[in-house]
C-alpha positions, 0 to 999 in steps of 0.5 A: 845487776851484779858486778864482779871484780877480778882481783889482779896482782898489784904492780909490786907482785907483778914485778916479783912474778917477772923477776922470779928470784931463785930461792934455792940459789938464795938458800945455797948462797946464804948457807955457804957464806955462814958455813951452816945448815939452814933449818928454816927460811921465813918471809918477813914481808915486802917493801921498797921493791924488796923482800926480806927473809929470816934464816935460822941455822942449826947453830941457832944463829939468825940472819936476814937476807933481803932480795931487791928487785932490779928497780935501781937496786944498787942505789937503794941498797947502797943508800940503806947501808950508808944510812945504817952505818951513819946511825951505828956510828953516831948513835947508840941504837942497835943496828944490824951488821951487813955481811955482804951484798951479792949481785948477779944479773938483776938480782941483789941480795944483802945479808944482815945480822938480825937480833930480836929484842923484847919491847913495845911496838912503835905503833903501840906507843 
């Protein structure tokens, strides 16, 4: 007797499907803020009811846009920004700058600088 399991989306994926953020609108917001043409948008991954995307512009600049789902997004993003500011103020660790936080209806976007650094992944230490 064979059993078949249908793969259903995770609760996280279901929330994204319901929210269905307008990525074209995100592209416009990001490119207008930085006065540059977008060459590429690449998804970095999911986590904490948010998705991060790295934008590469025609001038070589890169920024990360984090889209947060409407599950207490303001508190999470405000806490994240406050933690980043504390680490930046109290340590010499490189911390991204936050350019702005944009909220419209139930969509929250935080734009941060992004700078890659060569090194060893923490999980490999």
